[in-house]
N, C-alpha and C positions, 0 to 999 in steps of 0.2 A: 261194779257188783254184779252179781249173775243174773241171768234171766231164767226162766224153767226151763229153757232148752237144755241147759246144762246140769239143772238141779245139783246143782252142784255148783256145793259150796255149800336082863328083862327080867327087865326080866333078867332071868339069870340063868346064863347056860352053862352049868357046871362041867360039862365034858365037850363043849362043842366049839372049840378054837376056829372051827371052820368058818364060822359065821362072820368074823372080821374079813372085810374085802381082801386084806394081804393073803388070806390063805385060800381064796377061792380062784387063784389063777389057773389051778388045775381041773377045776370042775366046770366045763364051758357048757351052756346050754343054746337052745337058739336064741333065748332071750338076749344072750351076749351080744347077737348081731345089732341089737336096739339099742345104740349107744348113747342115745339122748334119753331114754327113760329114766327117771327118778322120782322119788317123792318130791312133793312140792308142798302140800299143806294139809291140815286137817281142820274141819270146820267144827267147833263145840257149840251147840244151840243152848241158851241159857234163858230163864225167865226175865231175870232182871240183869241188864249188861252192867249198870254203874256198880252193883254188888260182885259182880263177877269180875271186872277190871280192878278193883279195889283190892280182892281176894287174890288175884294172880300176881298185882304189884305188891301190896304189903305184907301178904302171907307167904306166897312163893317165891317171891324174888324176880319177878320179870318185869322188863321196862315195856311199857304199853304204847303202841301207836295209836293215836284216834282213829276212827274211821268216820264215817257220816252216815246220816238217814237220807236212805234211799226214796224215791219217787213211790214205791210199791211198800213203804213202812218198814224195809229191814234196815237195823241199824248195826253196824258192826265195829270192832276193834282188834288189833293185832298185836301179837308178840312176835317180831322177826328175827333172825338168826342171819349170821354173817354169809352164810351160803346160799341165802336165797329161800330156804324153806321157813314156815312159819305155822303159828297156831292162828286160828280166827275164831274169836268169841262173836258170836251173832244171836241176835234177837228179832222177833217180829211183832210189832206192836198194831198190826190189822191184817186183814185178808184182801187185798187189793189185786192181786193175779195169782195164777198157780203156785208161784214160787213162795211168796210169803204166806199163803194160804197153807201150803205143806208145812211151813216153819211154824205157823202159828198152832197148827194141830199136833205137831210134833211136840212141841214145848208144852202144850197142855197136858200131853199124855207123859211128858217127864220133867215135871216141875223143877226137880233138883240139878237139872243139865244132862246131856248126852252127847256122844259124838255124832255126828249127823252125816258129813261126806269126807272123803279122802281124795285129795287131787293128785293125779299124775302126770307130771310133767313130760311133754315131748318136745325137744329144742329143734329137732329136725322135722321140717314140715313134711317131708317125702314120707317119713315114718307114720304120720298121723294118717297121710292118703293110704298107706297100707294098710293100716289097722282098720280103716274103714272098709277097704275091699275084703278084709279077710272077715269082718263081721257080717258083711253084706253076703260073701259066697257061702256061709256057713248058717246063714238065716237068722241071724241074731238081730235084734230089733236096736235102735239107737236113735237119740236125737243129735243133732249137729247144728250148731249155730255159730255166727261169727258177729264179734263186737267190734268196738274201735280198737281195743287192747289185746284180746284173744281170741283163738277158735277153740271151742269147746265140743267136746263128744260125751255124751251121759246117756244113761239107759233108763228104761221105763220103770215105772214105779213096783210092777209087778216082777220084775227081773232081780235074781238074786244079786246081781252086780250094781244094783241101784245106788249102794253107797259109794261106788268109785265113779269118778269123771277123769277125764283127760283135758289137760289144758295146753294149748301152745302160744305163746306169747309172742305178739306183734309188735311191742313197745318194751324196752327194758326198764325194771323198776328200780329205782334209785331210792335209799334210804338215808337218813341221817343216822351219825354214829351214835346219838344219844338213844335211837331206837334199836340199836343193835347189841350193845353193852348191858348186860344182865348182872344185878347182884349177885344171882346164883350161878353166873359163869356158864350159862347155857350157850351152845355153838350150833347147833344142828338138830333136825328132825331126822333122825336116822332109821326109823322101824315103826311100823303101824300093826297093831295086832287085831286080828279078826277070828271070827268063830270058822273053823274047819269046814262049816256048812258051805261055804264058798268055794272049797278046792276045785270041784267038778268045773263049775263055770269059770273059774281063773284059768283051768287048763284048756278046756275045750275052746272057750270064745276067744281067750286072749293069748292061748299058747303060752302062759306063764308055766315054768317047769319046777316042781316041787321036790325039793331033796327028799330021799329017802331018810336021812339022818333025823334024830328025835333032836328036840331041844328041851330043856327044864327050865321051869321059874320055878325058883326056891321058895317064893311068895306065894304061889298058887299051886293048888293040889292037881297038877297036869303036865303031860309033855305033849308038844306039837313039833310042827315040821315048819321049814322056812323056804320063801321064795327069794332069791337074791336079785335085784334090780340095781345094777351098778353098786353104787356105794351105800345104798339103802334096802331095806328089807321088809317083807311082810311076813308076818307070824300067823300061822293058823293054828289055833287050840281048840281042842274037843271041849266044848261047854253046851249047857242046856241054856245058856243066857241069850237072851232075845235082843240084847244090845246089838246095834249095828257096828260097832265099833269099841272094841274092849279095852285099849289102851295105846300108848306111845312109849318109845324110847327116845330121850332126848341125850346128845353128846354133851359133856361139860367139860370145861378146862380144868375145874379145881373141887372135885367133890366133896372135899372137906368142907369148904367155903359153903357151897350150896346145902349140905347137910348142916352145918351150924347155922346158917340163916333161917332154915325151914323150921328146924328143931325150936330155936329161940322163938319163933313166932307163934308156933303150934302148940307148943308145950307137949311134944311128942318125940320120943326117942325112936329113930329108925336104924333098924339092923342093915348092914353094910355086908354084902355078898362079895367075895373074890372067887376069881375064877382066872384061866390062862389068859384071859384077854382084857381084865381089867376087873375094876370095883364099882358096885351100883348100890343105890337104894331105892325103894320104891315106895310112892304115895297113892293110896286108895281112894277108889272113887269119891267117897264121902267128903274128901279135902280139894277136889279138882273140878267140881261140876261135871260129875258122871263119867269120868274114864281115868284108868291106871296112868300114872306117869313115872315111867324110871328114868332117873338121873344115872348114866353112865361115864365113866372116866376110863379111857383106853389108855394103857399103859405104853 
């Protein structure tokens, strides 16, 4: 589990065919040189981990991998995908150190659940060193820690980038097939949605290039922009919301199976949106412990 040093831890695009990696080959940016950057996981903080696990399993159709109780009072569980990405459900039972205290306070302020952190994976250690050098050269403060399983770079709590941290794994993570096969056919975490208030910091501090093209979310009254990170994306949406993480997009193998499962469990009929890049439906934060979840099937 994480320590405080790393703190860490559509949507529908009716006109934006460019968002699928297949269609981005001609739109190169400096970020394309960083081949090993990709989304790794999203932490969802919950007050009642047992209730959250049961809901994600029984109602939303995810297989759950048990976590463990850590020395600082953090307790977690995972829904893992075949490409190594995952969602982490996490709670704090007490305030034993800065990280567990942060989660304890965050959950107290968000008792129905909320997205806490997004981890960006860096497979190439040299690229992690280059990121540290960039941040140091432009005066951006960060925390850097090493554990037995990973090297972690995170940001101070007063930094707009605090919801994001970077992770370089030192050991491969091996999961059992039972934890990777989901009744809702989820395959991968492919996008995370943030407020566009992060745009300046993402560009200046991290050199992430933001597309000038707009994305439209049929189930939200807004348009936003996109950052492409290899086969995953960050969506920046204009919003008054103070939520750290607005939502995620999950790739599914069979949208009809996911939709039928969740509709039968919730008694709710979800609208399906069709675009050039596939079909999707979205579940509002009230049913997911604080974030939007979009299920997307790419044709």
